[in-house]
Backbone as CSV, one residue per row, in Angstrom:
resi,resn,N_x,N_y,N_z,CA_x,CA_y,CA_z,C_x,C_y,C_z
1,MET,144.259,112.107,94.907,144.946,112.839,95.965,146.163,113.557,95.398
2,SER,146.390,114.767,95.823,147.498,115.546,95.314,148.773,115.214,96.050
3,SER,149.874,115.342,95.370,151.163,115.036,95.972,151.700,116.244,96.705
4,PRO,152.598,116.031,97.707,153.187,117.163,98.413,153.967,118.087,97.490
5,ALA,154.567,117.526,96.441,155.336,118.351,95.510,154.437,119.351,94.795
6,LEU,153.272,118.879,94.346,152.341,119.783,93.685,151.772,120.809,94.651
7,SER,151.539,120.363,95.918,150.983,121.268,96.912,151.924,122.410,97.219
8,ALA,153.224,122.126,97.125,154.219,123.147,97.453,154.155,124.319,96.488
9,GLU,153.594,124.107,95.282,153.516,125.175,94.293,152.373,126.135,94.593
10,ARG,151.494,125.788,95.531,150.358,126.629,95.863,150.586,127.286,97.215
11,SER,149.988,128.433,97.414,150.116,129.140,98.692,148.859,128.893,99.513
12,PRO,149.009,128.529,100.783,147.836,128.306,101.639,147.003,129.567,101.790
13,GLU,145.701,129.393,101.858,144.774,130.494,102.082,144.066,130.286,103.413
14,ARG,143.853,131.355,104.145,143.333,131.260,105.501,141.855,131.623,105.566
15,HIS,141.120,130.834,106.366,139.767,131.190,106.779,139.696,130.951,108.275
16,GLY,139.574,132.017,109.057,139.608,131.874,110.502,140.978,131.374,110.944
17,ARG,140.999,130.245,111.647,142.257,129.676,112.142,142.748,128.526,111.277
18,ILE,142.038,128.240,110.172,142.380,127.099,109.330,142.944,127.591,108.011
19,THR,144.071,127.022,107.606,144.633,127.322,106.290,144.471,126.098,105.399
20,THR,144.096,126.328,104.148,143.947,125.253,103.171,144.596,125.661,101.862
21,LEU,144.925,124.652,101.061,145.514,124.907,99.752,144.421,125.057,98.700
22,PRO,144.593,125.953,97.739,143.626,126.057,96.637,143.520,124.729,95.890
23,ASP,142.340,124.454,95.395,142.082,123.207,94.680,141.973,123.493,93.187
24,ARG,142.877,122.899,92.396,142.879,123.161,90.953,141.629,122.620,90.260
25,ARG,141.063,121.543,90.820,139.892,120.932,90.188,138.607,121.626,90.609
26,LEU,138.602,122.219,91.793,137.407,122.880,92.307,137.754,124.344,92.553
27,THR,137.972,125.051,91.469,138.451,126.432,91.572,137.424,127.371,92.187
28,SER,136.136,126.989,92.129,135.098,127.856,92.701,134.992,127.695,94.216
29,TRP,135.658,126.689,94.765,135.609,126.465,96.211,136.670,127.334,96.879
30,GLY,136.241,128.325,97.594,137.163,129.226,98.255,137.646,128.693,99.588
31,PRO,138.488,129.444,100.288,139.052,128.982,101.562,137.990,128.741,102.633
32,GLN,136.871,129.477,102.582,135.829,129.283,103.578,135.199,127.889,103.453
33,ARG,134.831,127.502,102.230,134.214,126.189,102.038,135.203,125.075,102.329
34,ARG,136.437,125.209,101.881,137.427,124.167,102.127,137.681,124.005,103.625
35,ALA,137.787,125.135,104.332,138.042,125.070,105.775,136.877,124.401,106.500
36,ARG,135.667,124.729,106.102,134.496,124.140,106.767,134.427,122.634,106.526
37,LEU,134.676,122.209,105.305,134.625,120.778,105.000,135.747,120.027,105.719
38,ALA,136.922,120.626,105.798,138.020,119.991,106.528,137.664,119.846,108.000
39,ALA,137.059,120.892,108.576,136.666,120.836,109.981,135.585,119.779,110.207
40,ILE,134.615,119.695,109.290,133.555,118.687,109.427,134.150,117.282,109.412
41,ALA,135.084,117.033,108.496,135.686,115.702,108.392,136.449,115.341,109.654
42,ILE,137.257,116.269,110.166,138.123,115.937,111.301,137.346,115.948,112.613
43,TRP,136.405,116.880,112.766,135.535,116.849,113.941,134.640,115.604,113.917
44,GLY,134.071,115.295,112.752,133.212,114.117,112.643,133.948,112.844,112.973
45,ASN,135.190,112.750,112.534,136.006,111.580,112.855,136.190,111.437,114.366
46,LEU,136.526,112.533,115.046,136.742,112.467,116.493,135.457,112.096,117.231
47,ILE,134.347,112.714,116.847,133.068,112.420,117.513,132.690,110.956,117.329
48,CYS,132.891,110.432,116.126,132.571,109.021,115.876,133.514,108.090,116.637
49,GLN,134.792,108.477,116.768,135.726,107.644,117.532,135.274,107.521,118.979
50,MET,134.751,108.598,119.543,134.229,108.541,120.907,132.862,107.864,120.941
51,GLY,132.065,108.107,119.900,130.731,107.512,119.856,130.748,106.007,119.762
52,ILE,131.774,105.443,119.098,131.833,103.986,118.958,132.035,103.333,120.318
53,ILE,132.678,104.043,121.256,132.825,103.518,122.621,131.464,103.431,123.289
54,LEU,130.635,104.457,123.085,129.316,104.468,123.703,128.387,103.441,123.066
55,SER,128.452,103.293,121.749,127.598,102.287,121.101,128.036,100.885,121.495
56,GLY,129.364,100.680,121.650,129.836,99.389,122.143,129.396,99.146,123.567
57,GLY,129.378,100.222,124.377,128.883,100.090,125.744,127.409,99.727,125.772
58,ALA,126.627,100.304,124.859,125.208,99.967,124.785,125.015,98.495,124.439
59,VAL,125.875,97.982,123.554,125.822,96.558,123.210,126.069,95.709,124.457
60,ARG,127.107,96.066,125.207,127.450,95.301,126.406,126.352,95.380,127.466
61,LEU,125.868,96.583,127.723,124.940,96.780,128.842,123.546,96.229,128.547
62,THR,123.196,96.080,127.275,121.900,95.480,126.929,122.011,93.976,126.675
63,GLY,123.224,93.422,126.850,123.405,91.983,126.616,123.236,91.602,125.161
64,SER,123.642,92.511,124.247,123.428,92.291,122.817,124.684,91.876,122.079
65,GLY,125.735,91.495,122.804,127.016,91.187,122.175,126.961,90.076,121.162
66,LEU,126.082,89.098,121.393,125.904,88.011,120.429,124.526,88.095,119.775
67,GLY,123.998,89.327,119.706,122.717,89.516,119.022,122.821,89.138,117.560
68,CYS,124.011,89.359,116.977,124.333,88.842,115.654,125.348,87.727,115.852
69,SER,125.023,86.544,115.405,125.867,85.382,115.677,126.986,85.213,114.658
70,SER,126.961,86.019,113.575,127.933,85.857,112.513,128.575,87.214,112.209
71,TRP,129.610,87.175,111.357,130.288,88.414,110.927,130.906,88.169,109.560
72,PRO,130.769,89.075,108.589,130.151,90.399,108.664,128.637,90.389,108.572
73,HIS,128.041,89.225,108.201,126.589,89.126,108.199,126.093,89.057,109.642
74,CYS,124.867,89.542,109.873,124.303,89.434,111.214,124.008,87.968,111.528
75,GLU,123.384,87.296,110.590,123.132,85.852,110.691,123.542,85.223,109.362
76,PRO,123.933,83.956,109.359,124.310,83.315,108.101,123.229,83.500,107.028
77,GLY,123.613,84.122,105.933,122.671,84.357,104.838,121.932,85.672,104.921
78,ASN,121.981,86.350,106.066,121.301,87.641,106.239,122.292,88.688,106.733
79,PHE,122.521,89.701,105.893,123.468,90.736,106.292,122.890,91.618,107.389
80,THR,121.603,91.951,107.278,120.945,92.809,108.261,120.121,91.954,109.224
81,PRO,119.842,92.480,110.421,119.069,91.699,111.401,117.597,91.619,111.034
82,GLU,116.942,90.623,111.559,115.512,90.456,111.388,114.850,90.425,112.764
83,LEU,113.703,91.074,112.872,112.998,91.145,114.142,112.290,89.820,114.415
84,THR,112.651,89.192,115.527,111.992,87.964,115.967,111.664,88.095,117.442
85,LEU,110.657,87.362,117.891,110.247,87.421,119.289,111.346,86.893,120.195
86,GLU,112.070,85.887,119.722,113.105,85.263,120.545,114.317,86.199,120.736
87,ALA,114.762,86.840,119.675,115.962,87.678,119.750,115.669,89.083,120.256
88,GLY,114.462,89.579,120.015,114.115,90.919,120.460,114.947,91.981,119.752
89,ILE,115.373,92.994,120.530,116.111,94.119,119.949,117.614,93.859,119.869
90,HIS,118.087,92.769,120.467,119.536,92.552,120.569,120.260,92.572,119.216
91,PRO,119.727,91.921,118.171,120.426,91.999,116.882,120.538,93.423,116.349
92,PHE,119.525,94.249,116.605,119.531,95.618,116.098,120.529,96.487,116.859
93,VAL,120.663,96.238,118.157,121.650,96.988,118.941,123.057,96.644,118.469
94,GLU,123.324,95.356,118.280,124.652,94.926,117.824,124.919,95.413,116.405
95,PHE,123.921,95.317,115.537,124.113,95.752,114.153,124.259,97.269,114.080
96,GLY,123.602,97.987,114.990,123.769,99.437,115.035,125.199,99.828,115.340
97,ASN,125.842,99.077,116.224,127.249,99.334,116.530,128.117,99.085,115.298
98,ARG,127.822,98.034,114.559,128.568,97.756,113.322,128.335,98.852,112.291
99,THR,127.103,99.359,112.236,126.783,100.413,111.272,127.566,101.684,111.577
100,LEU,127.728,101.994,112.873,128.511,103.172,113.241,129.960,103.017,112.789
101,THR,130.464,101.790,112.787,131.808,101.555,112.254,131.871,101.947,110.783
102,GLY,130.788,101.687,110.043,130.738,102.100,108.646,130.744,103.607,108.502
103,VAL,129.994,104.298,109.356,129.988,105.768,109.337,131.379,106.293,109.659
104,LEU,132.020,105.668,110.650,133.372,106.070,111.028,134.341,105.885,109.868
105,SER,134.154,104.823,109.103,135.009,104.594,107.938,134.852,105.703,106.906
106,ILE,133.630,106.182,106.735,133.390,107.275,105.789,134.135,108.525,106.227
107,PHE,134.071,108.852,107.518,134.788,110.020,108.019,136.297,109.821,107.923
108,ALA,136.763,108.586,108.160,138.202,108.317,108.065,138.702,108.548,106.641
109,VAL,137.914,108.128,105.649,138.282,108.377,104.248,138.225,109.871,103.953
110,ALA,137.218,110.554,104.505,137.095,112.002,104.293,138.302,112.743,104.868
111,VAL,138.800,112.285,106.032,139.990,112.904,106.623,141.170,112.795,105.672
112,LEU,141.332,111.635,105.067,142.429,111.453,104.105,142.255,112.358,102.889
113,LEU,141.048,112.443,102.385,140.799,113.256,101.183,141.111,114.731,101.434
114,VAL,140.592,115.292,102.531,140.818,116.715,102.776,142.294,116.971,103.106
115,THR,142.941,115.972,103.724,144.357,116.146,104.066,145.215,116.238,102.823
116,TYR,145.053,115.307,101.904,145.916,115.268,100.730,145.548,116.306,99.671
117,ARG,144.292,116.787,99.693,143.929,117.799,98.708,144.157,119.212,99.227
118,TRP,143.867,119.459,100.497,143.856,120.833,100.991,144.790,121.090,102.173
119,LEU,145.295,120.040,102.829,146.057,120.254,104.061,147.459,119.664,104.016
120,SER,147.915,119.276,102.849,149.229,118.629,102.765,150.375,119.578,103.093
121,HIS,150.109,120.893,103.074,151.151,121.861,103.436,151.505,121.795,104.920
122,LYS,150.692,121.111,105.712,150.954,121.004,107.142,152.075,120.017,107.459
123,GLY,152.558,119.325,106.466,153.739,118.500,106.669,153.488,117.006,106.662
124,ARG,154.591,116.283,106.605,154.526,114.826,106.524,153.889,114.207,107.768
125,GLY,154.173,114.778,108.936,153.597,114.248,110.167,152.080,114.298,110.159
126,PHE,151.514,115.396,109.667,150.056,115.524,109.582,149.488,114.495,108.614
127,ARG,150.169,114.332,107.478,149.679,113.365,106.488,149.726,111.935,107.034
128,MET,150.780,111.591,107.752,150.870,110.257,108.343,149.786,110.052,109.396
129,LEU,149.545,111.089,110.208,148.519,110.988,111.249,147.130,110.836,110.640
130,ALA,146.925,111.397,109.452,145.622,111.306,108.798,145.278,109.878,108.392
131,TRP,146.292,109.011,108.260,146.038,107.611,107.927,145.549,106.803,109.132
132,VAL,145.810,107.282,110.327,145.534,106.502,111.542,144.054,106.137,111.683
133,PRO,143.102,107.078,111.508,141.699,106.684,111.685,141.265,105.534,110.776
134,LEU,141.680,105.569,109.507,141.267,104.509,108.584,141.910,103.180,108.946
135,ILE,143.212,103.194,109.228,143.893,101.948,109.599,143.329,101.395,110.904
136,GLY,143.118,102.290,111.881,142.589,101.847,113.166,141.179,101.313,113.063
137,THR,140.347,101.943,112.246,138.973,101.469,112.079,138.948,100.099,111.414
138,ALA,139.832,99.895,110.441,139.916,98.569,109.800,140.343,97.511,110.814
139,ALA,141.317,97.862,111.671,141.754,96.922,112.703,140.616,96.622,113.678
140,GLN,139.850,97.655,114.030,138.721,97.451,114.931,137.694,96.489,114.337
141,ALA,137.414,96.652,113.055,136.450,95.776,112.402,136.928,94.327,112.421
142,LEU,138.219,94.118,112.171,138.763,92.764,112.183,138.709,92.158,113.572
143,ILE,139.113,92.936,114.588,139.063,92.407,115.954,137.619,92.166,116.371
144,GLY,136.696,93.020,115.892,135.279,92.809,116.186,134.784,91.470,115.683
145,ALA,135.308,91.033,114.550,134.938,89.710,114.042,135.391,88.623,115.005
146,PHE,136.617,88.737,115.520,137.114,87.745,116.470,136.327,87.774,117.776
147,VAL,135.852,88.967,118.172,135.026,89.060,119.378,133.782,88.191,119.236
148,VAL,133.159,88.245,118.064,131.960,87.436,117.819,132.322,85.959,117.714
149,TRP,133.383,85.653,116.949,133.760,84.256,116.738,134.174,83.555,118.029
150,PHE,134.752,84.322,118.977,135.193,83.732,120.237,134.230,84.043,121.379
151,ASP,132.973,84.315,121.040,131.894,84.449,122.027,132.206,85.441,123.135
152,LEU,132.663,86.622,122.754,132.879,87.736,123.692,133.915,87.429,124.763
153,HIS,134.957,86.707,124.401,136.003,86.432,125.389,136.643,87.761,125.817
154,PRO,136.752,88.011,127.136,137.273,89.310,127.589,138.706,89.585,127.151
155,GLY,139.480,88.532,126.859,140.840,88.729,126.368,140.886,89.356,124.993
156,ILE,139.766,89.299,124.258,139.664,89.944,122.942,138.841,91.218,123.035
157,VAL,137.818,91.201,123.906,136.978,92.386,124.069,137.789,93.567,124.602
158,SER,138.712,93.306,125.527,139.512,94.395,126.113,140.358,95.114,125.070
159,PRO,141.161,94.395,124.238,141.897,95.109,123.175,140.958,95.811,122.193
160,HIS,139.799,95.206,121.941,138.817,95.816,121.043,138.399,97.192,121.571
161,PHE,138.229,97.289,122.893,137.886,98.577,123.489,139.074,99.533,123.472
162,LEU,140.253,99.037,123.841,141.407,99.915,124.059,141.878,100.616,122.781
163,ILE,141.617,100.032,121.630,141.999,100.691,120.383,141.242,102.006,120.217
164,SER,139.990,102.036,120.653,139.165,103.229,120.455,139.685,104.454,121.205
165,PRO,140.052,104.365,122.503,140.631,105.546,123.152,141.924,106.021,122.502
166,VAL,142.742,105.076,122.035,143.986,105.468,121.354,143.656,106.230,120.072
167,LEU,142.700,105.723,119.304,142.296,106.422,118.087,141.690,107.784,118.405
168,GLY,140.922,107.855,119.504,140.361,109.131,119.920,141.444,110.126,120.286
169,ALA,142.490,109.638,120.965,143.595,110.509,121.360,144.329,111.047,120.133
170,LEU,144.649,110.174,119.194,145.374,110.605,117.995,144.501,111.505,117.118
171,SER,143.208,111.254,117.105,142.292,112.115,116.349,142.214,113.500,116.976
172,THR,142.368,113.569,118.298,142.386,114.864,118.974,143.616,115.668,118.577
173,VAL,144.758,114.998,118.497,145.978,115.676,118.051,145.784,116.210,116.634
174,LEU,145.155,115.411,115.786,144.881,115.845,114.411,144.008,117.098,114.404
175,LEU,143.014,117.126,115.287,142.112,118.274,115.357,142.841,119.520,115.856
176,VAL,143.623,119.381,116.920,144.389,120.527,117.422,145.340,121.039,116.346
177,ARG,145.952,120.095,115.648,146.907,120.437,114.590,146.218,121.197,113.444
178,LEU,144.950,120.890,113.197,144.206,121.577,112.141,144.126,123.073,112.415
179,TYR,143.874,123.436,113.667,143.667,124.833,114.022,144.962,125.545,114.406
180,ASP,146.047,124.793,114.605,147.305,125.415,114.982,148.041,125.844,113.706
181,GLY,149.309,126.215,113.847,150.048,126.730,112.701,150.491,125.657,111.726
182,ASP,151.275,126.073,110.743,151.721,125.183,109.676,153.232,124.994,109.671
183,SER,153.894,125.422,110.743,155.346,125.320,110.805,155.759,123.984,111.427
184,HIS,157.034,123.835,111.733,157.532,122.644,112.402,157.139,122.701,113.881
185,VAL,156.958,121.529,114.472,156.564,121.462,115.877,157.705,121.944,116.773
186,ARG,157.338,122.687,117.808,158.316,123.123,118.795,157.647,123.164,120.168
187,LEU,158.442,123.053,121.204,157.938,123.056,122.572,157.430,124.448,122.930
188,ALA,156.240,124.510,123.549,155.631,125.801,123.876,155.582,126.052,125.377
189,VAL,156.131,125.137,126.176,156.128,125.247,127.631,157.525,124.894,128.140
190,PRO,157.824,125.154,129.408,159.116,124.739,129.954,159.330,123.233,129.819
191,PRO,160.566,122.800,129.546,160.840,121.378,129.285,160.437,120.438,130.417
192,GLN,160.470,120.908,131.682,160.148,120.011,132.791,158.705,119.510,132.748
193,LEU,157.853,120.247,132.019,156.465,119.790,131.914,156.350,118.511,131.100
194,LEU,157.247,118.308,130.142,157.240,117.042,129.412,157.591,115.886,130.339
195,GLY,158.471,116.169,131.340,158.826,115.151,132.317,157.661,114.736,133.189
196,LEU,156.650,115.584,133.281,155.426,115.226,134.000,154.381,114.627,133.062
197,TYR,154.338,115.145,131.834,153.289,114.691,130.921,153.496,113.246,130.475
198,VAL,154.726,112.848,130.195,154.965,111.487,129.701,154.478,110.436,130.709
199,PRO,154.876,110.514,132.008,154.309,109.540,132.955,152.812,109.706,133.145
200,LEU,152.302,110.941,133.033,150.857,111.155,133.144,150.118,110.385,132.066
201,ALA,150.578,110.502,130.815,149.933,109.793,129.711,150.061,108.291,129.879
202,ALA,151.233,107.825,130.354,151.436,106.385,130.545,150.499,105.851,131.624
203,VAL,150.391,106.571,132.741,149.488,106.138,133.811,148.037,106.209,133.343
204,GLY,147.716,107.211,132.521,146.368,107.301,131.980,146.000,106.067,131.167
205,PHE,146.953,105.574,130.381,146.683,104.361,129.609,146.535,103.154,130.539
206,VAL,147.346,103.106,131.594,147.228,102.020,132.580,145.843,102.054,133.227
207,VAL,145.348,103.252,133.516,144.006,103.390,134.084,142.971,102.761,133.164
208,LEU,143.096,103.025,131.863,142.147,102.448,130.902,142.266,100.928,130.834
209,VAL,143.504,100.425,130.830,143.713,98.970,130.793,143.097,98.313,132.022
210,LEU,143.371,98.880,133.198,142.812,98.320,134.425,141.292,98.415,134.433
211,GLY,140.761,99.479,133.821,139.313,99.596,133.719,138.703,98.458,132.920
212,THR,139.378,98.050,131.842,138.868,96.912,131.060,138.953,95.612,131.862
213,LEU,139.979,95.482,132.710,140.093,94.286,133.544,138.986,94.244,134.582
214,VAL,138.663,95.420,135.149,137.543,95.485,136.092,136.258,95.060,135.398
215,THR,136.039,95.585,134.197,134.840,95.229,133.440,134.814,93.736,133.121
216,GLY,136.008,93.177,132.825,136.081,91.763,132.472,135.762,90.820,133.606
217,THR,135.771,91.337,134.849,135.400,90.496,135.995,133.964,90.733,136.435
218,GLY,133.335,91.785,135.913,132.026,92.196,136.396,130.874,91.491,135.713
219,PRO,129.650,91.928,136.042,128.454,91.230,135.552,128.068,91.572,134.118
220,HIS,128.577,92.685,133.578,128.132,93.117,132.251,129.032,92.503,131.181
221,SER,128.765,91.247,130.879,129.607,90.497,129.942,129.287,90.798,128.497
222,GLY,128.105,91.372,128.253,127.705,91.658,126.887,126.691,90.690,126.336
223,ASP,126.398,89.621,127.087,125.410,88.650,126.635,124.799,87.995,127.865
224,ALA,123.539,87.630,127.748,122.840,87.025,128.879,123.221,85.571,129.090
225,GLY,123.900,84.974,128.124,124.272,83.570,128.228,125.526,83.354,129.051
226,ASP,126.071,82.159,128.950,127.274,81.780,129.696,128.500,82.285,128.945
227,VAL,129.068,83.408,129.402,130.202,84.047,128.748,131.393,84.027,129.695
228,THR,132.578,83.749,129.152,133.798,83.684,129.954,134.079,85.030,130.610
229,ARG,134.478,85.002,131.898,134.879,86.209,132.607,136.310,86.040,133.095
230,LEU,136.993,87.138,133.360,138.360,87.084,133.874,138.366,86.592,135.310
231,MET,139.368,85.776,135.648,139.420,85.144,136.965,140.211,85.988,137.967
232,PHE,139.891,87.292,138.016,140.454,88.172,139.033,139.413,88.400,140.117
233,SER,139.883,88.773,141.294,138.961,89.217,142.327,138.440,90.594,141.946
234,PRO,137.132,90.764,141.786,136.602,92.079,141.397,136.986,93.185,142.381
235,VAL,137.021,92.852,143.674,137.361,93.860,144.682,138.820,94.282,144.549
236,VAL,139.716,93.293,144.403,141.144,93.594,144.323,141.459,94.404,143.075
237,ILE,140.957,93.966,141.911,141.289,94.658,140.664,140.669,96.061,140.636
238,THR,139.522,96.228,141.295,138.912,97.554,141.386,139.774,98.489,142.229
239,ARG,140.334,97.958,143.311,141.199,98.781,144.165,142.497,99.152,143.447
240,VAL,143.040,98.230,142.682,144.248,98.538,141.904,143.933,99.631,140.883
241,HIS,142.781,99.519,140.261,142.330,100.545,139.314,142.229,101.907,139.994
242,ALA,141.674,101.930,141.209,141.529,103.186,141.950,142.887,103.784,142.300
243,VAL,143.845,102.941,142.682,145.184,103.430,143.002,145.811,104.102,141.784
244,ALA,145.626,103.508,140.610,146.155,104.105,139.382,145.523,105.464,139.117
245,VAL,144.235,105.587,139.414,143.559,106.888,139.239,144.137,107.919,140.200
246,TYR,144.396,107.515,141.450,144.994,108.444,142.415,146.369,108.918,141.938
247,LEU,147.155,108.005,141.396,148.476,108.371,140.884,148.334,109.333,139.713
248,PHE,147.375,109.081,138.850,147.132,109.968,137.711,146.767,111.367,138.205
249,LEU,145.892,111.441,139.213,145.491,112.735,139.745,146.674,113.474,140.363
250,ALA,147.541,112.744,141.061,148.710,113.370,141.674,149.614,113.982,140.603
251,LEU,149.842,113.246,139.528,150.673,113.767,138.440,150.014,114.973,137.763
252,LEU,148.709,114.903,137.603,147.995,115.998,136.947,148.031,117.262,137.811
253,ILE,147.850,117.117,139.117,147.907,118.278,140.004,149.317,118.876,139.997
254,ALA,150.338,118.008,140.010,151.720,118.499,139.925,151.941,119.266,138.627
255,MET,151.366,118.769,137.537,151.500,119.466,136.257,150.809,120.823,136.296
256,LEU,149.648,120.895,136.909,148.941,122.166,137.011,149.742,123.180,137.824
257,VAL,150.364,122.720,138.902,151.181,123.618,139.719,152.325,124.194,138.881
258,VAL,153.012,123.333,138.138,154.136,123.786,137.316,153.644,124.701,136.197
259,LEU,152.498,124.367,135.598,151.945,125.207,134.538,151.689,126.630,135.028
260,HIS,151.146,126.760,136.231,150.832,128.091,136.745,152.079,128.811,137.248
261,ARG,152.970,128.085,137.897,154.185,128.733,138.406,155.090,129.224,137.281
262,SER,155.072,128.500,136.173,155.928,128.893,135.042,155.219,129.835,134.081
263,CYS,153.959,130.197,134.417,153.160,131.073,133.538,153.115,130.518,132.116
264,ALA,152.895,129.209,132.009,152.845,128.552,130.706,151.643,129.041,129.903
265,ARG,151.630,128.712,128.638,150.591,129.214,127.731,149.194,128.861,128.247
266,ARG,148.281,129.775,128.029,146.911,129.636,128.527,146.232,128.378,127.998
267,GLU,146.482,128.027,126.741,145.836,126.845,126.153,146.183,125.573,126.925
268,ALA,147.434,125.456,127.365,147.854,124.272,128.112,147.195,124.231,129.485
269,ARG,147.115,125.383,130.145,146.488,125.425,131.468,144.995,125.100,131.376
270,THR,144.332,125.643,130.358,142.901,125.375,130.181,142.650,123.886,129.956
271,ALA,143.437,123.274,129.084,143.260,121.850,128.806,143.489,121.010,130.055
272,ALA,144.504,121.358,130.851,144.804,120.589,132.062,143.683,120.713,133.095
273,TRP,143.113,121.901,133.237,142.007,122.071,134.182,140.771,121.279,133.739
274,TRP,140.488,121.278,132.451,139.367,120.477,131.955,139.608,118.987,132.199
275,LEU,140.853,118.548,132.019,141.173,117.149,132.281,140.979,116.817,133.753
276,LEU,141.366,117.727,134.643,141.166,117.497,136.077,139.680,117.377,136.403
277,ALA,138.870,118.275,135.849,137.426,118.229,136.105,136.816,116.923,135.599
278,ALA,137.222,116.502,134.406,136.690,115.262,133.843,137.123,114.049,134.660
279,THR,138.360,114.052,135.138,138.862,112.921,135.923,138.138,112.824,137.259
280,LEU,137.919,113.962,137.918,137.196,113.952,139.188,135.755,113.476,138.989
281,ALA,135.120,113.944,137.922,133.750,113.501,137.635,133.720,112.007,137.343
282,GLN,134.695,111.538,136.591,134.769,110.115,136.263,134.990,109.281,137.522
283,GLY,135.846,109.761,138.411,136.074,109.055,139.667,134.823,108.991,140.515
284,ALA,134.078,110.099,140.565,132.840,110.118,141.346,131.830,109.112,140.796
285,VAL,131.684,109.079,139.480,130.762,108.109,138.863,131.242,106.686,139.121
286,GLY,132.561,106.485,139.107,133.099,105.157,139.384,132.746,104.663,140.770
287,TYR,132.861,105.542,141.763,132.500,105.156,143.129,131.001,104.909,143.253
288,ILE,130.211,105.746,142.578,128.755,105.560,142.630,128.359,104.201,142.058
289,GLN,128.932,103.848,140.903,128.567,102.565,140.292,129.030,101.396,141.144
290,TYR,130.186,101.560,141.820,130.710,100.478,142.664,129.813,100.221,143.871
291,PHE,129.365,101.297,144.515,128.590,101.149,145.750,127.096,100.969,145.505
292,THR,126.670,101.095,144.255,125.246,100.879,143.953,125.011,99.598,143.156
293,GLY,126.035,98.770,143.026,125.848,97.483,142.362,125.878,97.517,140.858
294,LEU,126.571,98.493,140.271,126.772,98.584,138.820,125.471,98.672,138.023
295,PRO,124.601,99.633,138.349,123.391,99.813,137.509,123.783,100.269,136.109
296,GLU,123.013,99.830,135.118,123.401,100.036,133.730,123.576,101.509,133.358
297,LEU,122.663,102.370,133.809,122.753,103.780,133.419,123.987,104.451,134.017
298,VAL,124.340,104.096,135.247,125.527,104.680,135.865,126.785,104.158,135.168
299,VAL,126.788,102.867,134.836,127.926,102.300,134.104,128.079,102.987,132.751
300,PHE,126.952,103.287,132.100,127.015,103.985,130.812,127.618,105.383,130.992
301,GLY,127.277,106.040,132.113,127.883,107.335,132.399,129.385,107.226,132.585
302,HIS,129.831,106.124,133.189,131.263,105.901,133.366,131.931,105.654,132.011
303,LEU,131.229,104.985,131.111,131.739,104.783,129.754,131.852,106.111,129.009
304,LEU,130.905,107.005,129.244,130.974,108.331,128.633,132.246,109.043,129.081
305,GLY,132.563,108.918,130.373,133.807,109.500,130.866,135.024,108.859,130.236
306,ALA,134.970,107.532,130.043,136.093,106.837,129.409,136.265,107.272,127.964
307,ALA,135.158,107.618,127.302,135.234,108.031,125.894,135.979,109.350,125.723
308,VAL,135.898,110.237,126.731,136.563,111.538,126.610,137.913,111.566,127.328
309,PHE,138.217,110.540,128.127,139.421,110.553,128.966,140.698,110.626,128.126
310,ALA,140.881,109.684,127.214,142.098,109.668,126.394,142.183,110.887,125.470
311,PRO,141.099,111.295,124.790,141.195,112.516,123.986,141.599,113.743,124.797
312,MET,141.144,113.834,126.042,141.503,114.998,126.846,142.966,114.951,127.275
313,ILE,143.485,113.750,127.538,144.917,113.624,127.829,145.720,114.075,126.605
314,ALA,145.286,113.638,125.427,145.973,114.039,124.196,145.856,115.538,123.966
315,TRP,144.724,116.120,124.329,144.526,117.563,124.189,145.562,118.323,125.019
316,VAL,145.780,117.864,126.251,146.790,118.493,127.104,148.166,118.388,126.434
317,GLY,148.509,117.195,125.970,149.813,116.999,125.343,150.011,117.855,124.111
318,ALA,148.952,117.971,123.301,149.059,118.762,122.076,149.214,120.247,122.373
319,ARG,148.763,120.683,123.549,148.890,122.093,123.913,150.233,122.409,124.566
320,LEU,151.032,121.389,124.832,152.379,121.635,125.348,153.347,121.996,124.223
321,VAL,152.922,121.747,122.998,153.734,122.083,121.827,152.915,122.995,120.916
322,THR,153.559,123.527,119.899,152.861,124.358,118.931,153.498,124.184,117.562
323,TRP,152.697,124.432,116.541,153.185,124.402,115.164,153.197,125.808,114.570
324,GLN,153.047,126.822,115.437,153.064,128.191,114.970,154.507,128.674,114.813
325,GLU,154.683,129.669,113.964,155.998,130.260,113.769,156.449,130.947,115.062
326,ALA,157.730,130.803,115.386,158.284,131.472,116.567,158.286,132.986,116.345
327,ARG,157.902,133.712,117.380,157.818,135.175,117.262,159.066,135.823,117.867
């Protein structure tokens, strides 16, 4: 990996909206190839961060959480699962989720490589953010081991889930930062919008936390056996979750009003409208799953909404600022 001092001696070259530094070791690689590889690494990382939520949901909804009884091996003495009549597909579903963690690790390393070789001119903040996917994925793998060792206890499963939306959100900032400028960060909207965004993001995280509590009281424990569930009233905790969503929507609508009245940058308004559409769709799916008895396919659709929820909140936040030079 190249040092920032060495990178400073080179001038960034642009391809489209992405600037990269020339590579002394790969002199035949022009800005087009470097930009494409950087985009593949950072886009791939974000997609995998969201995909791991869906693969984990598939594990839960198929009752495959203990399909592999050991970690990191699937079974003692066997790293990979074996097909048996008794276990069925459950070991393969659980092992598939673990395998995606390995793919995510590859992309996390790729993000670091392209950052330190070609994108270090974007500043110390970008370089620090590039470490997050790898550190977060390692933490996820460790917590995943405890999930298995403690037989899917919801007190461990919930943090295991919540790390993924946070990583997705930070990966989204990294992606926006890739296509934005290379200067110091500055506010691109009126300051009062930050006063709305900070509570919006905080309530959004509360929505996710409450969602895990709702799941922890419900029927989809992740295994067909006797698994510990949270001792909350499912009806009460679901209503609290809904109230948090209503508060989030109120803050988001207030932000949209201010964005339009202040004629804020188009990118911020577009991101906020997409977040509103996704939140309304997620709420509709939530009500459908509640009143239809939590069918697996509808619950999976709700998980899909959860996978994009935090990244979209981060997208809005990243569009309130810019790294472009002031004009």
